[in-house]
C-alpha positions in Angstrom: 186.0 122.7 48.9 184.7 119.1 48.6 181.0 118.4 47.5 181.0 115.3 49.5 179.5 115.4 53.0 180.3 112.1 55.3 178.5 111.4 58.4 178.5 108.1 60.3 175.9 106.3 62.7 176.8 103.5 64.9 174.3 100.7 64.8 173.4 97.4 66.3 174.5 94.8 68.7 178.2 94.9 67.7 178.5 99.0 67.0 178.6 98.6 63.4 179.7 101.8 61.4 177.3 103.0 58.9 178.3 105.9 56.4 176.2 108.4 54.7 177.7 109.7 51.6 176.0 113.1 50.5 176.5 115.2 47.6 176.1 118.8 49.1 175.0 120.0 45.7 172.2 117.5 45.1 171.3 116.0 48.0 171.8 112.4 46.5 172.9 110.1 49.4 174.9 106.6 49.4 174.7 104.7 52.3 177.1 102.3 53.4 176.8 99.1 55.4 173.2 99.8 56.9 173.9 97.6 59.6 171.0 95.9 61.2 168.6 98.8 62.5 166.7 100.2 59.4 164.8 102.8 61.5 168.1 104.4 62.6 169.1 104.6 59.0 165.9 105.9 58.1 166.2 108.8 60.9 169.8 109.7 59.8 168.7 110.2 56.0 165.8 112.2 57.2 168.2 114.5 59.5 170.4 114.9 56.7 167.8 115.6 54.0 169.4 113.3 51.8 167.6 111.4 48.4 169.0 107.8 48.7 170.5 106.5 45.4 172.2 103.1 46.5 173.4 100.9 49.2 177.4 100.0 49.2 178.3 97.1 51.2 181.9 96.5 52.1 181.6 92.8 53.2 178.9 90.4 53.9 178.8 90.0 57.6 175.4 90.1 59.4 176.3 93.4 61.2 176.5 95.3 57.8 173.6 93.7 56.1 170.6 92.7 58.0 168.8 96.2 57.3 169.4 95.8 53.6 166.3 94.4 52.5 164.1 97.2 54.5 166.4 100.0 53.3 166.2 98.9 49.8 162.7 98.6 49.9 161.8 101.8 51.4 164.0 104.1 49.0 163.8 101.4 45.9 167.6 101.9 45.3 170.1 99.4 44.3 172.5 97.5 46.4 176.5 97.3 45.3 178.9 94.9 46.7 182.1 93.3 45.6 182.0 90.0 43.5 184.0 88.4 46.0 181.2 88.8 48.9 178.4 87.0 46.7 178.3 83.7 48.3 178.7 85.1 51.8 175.6 87.6 51.2 173.8 84.7 49.9 174.1 82.1 52.4 172.9 82.6 56.1 175.1 80.2 57.7 177.9 82.1 56.2 177.3 85.7 56.6 176.1 84.4 60.3 172.5 86.1 60.2 171.5 82.6 60.9 173.0 82.8 64.3 172.6 86.5 65.0 168.9 87.1 64.5 166.8 86.3 61.6 168.5 84.3 58.8 168.8 86.7 55.5 170.4 86.3 52.1 171.3 89.2 49.9 171.7 89.3 46.3 173.1 92.7 45.4 171.9 94.3 42.2 175.5 95.2 41.1 178.8 93.3 42.0 181.7 95.1 41.8 185.4 94.0 41.2 187.4 94.5 44.3 190.1 96.8 43.9 188.4 99.3 41.7 185.3 99.9 43.5 184.9 103.7 43.3 185.9 103.5 39.5 183.5 100.6 39.2 180.5 102.4 40.8 181.4 105.2 38.5 180.8 103.2 35.6 178.2 100.7 36.8 175.1 102.3 35.5 174.7 104.6 39.0 173.7 107.9 37.5 173.8 109.8 40.4 177.6 108.9 41.5 179.8 111.4 39.8 179.8 113.4 42.9 181.7 110.5 44.8 184.0 109.6 41.8 184.7 113.2 41.1 185.6 114.0 44.8 187.6 110.8 45.2 189.7 111.6 42.1 190.2 115.2 43.2 191.5 114.0 46.5 193.5 111.1 45.2 195.6 112.8 42.1 197.2 109.3 41.8 194.1 107.8 40.4 194.0 107.2 36.7 190.7 108.4 34.6 
């Protein structure tokens, strides 16, 4: 049986999927793409009775990142993103936050190498991620250790 519980919440003006990955044993929770409506993220975390330990951004578009600062601040958790997204996340004219709401610039705490995201989260000084990596490798036997 999987130790990982995944739930979804659709957020914002373009109906962006935000995912919540929770370790069923510890309650630790990874928030993926918190969208542009932090209050809904807070509600979902509360409903799931999770303990947020990180934010993972799949990419840097406005609809995935506008709530990042508020969520990060509330839970005091790191932000993870692909290194290829660094410029987009930093520049409001590129990430389109300057056009869709209020301009924001995101500086991830950890930049991940694309193509090995799950493995890199596992080794990126993220002490609460073993459940995610373990669940991934158990369900993907071709994954190298």
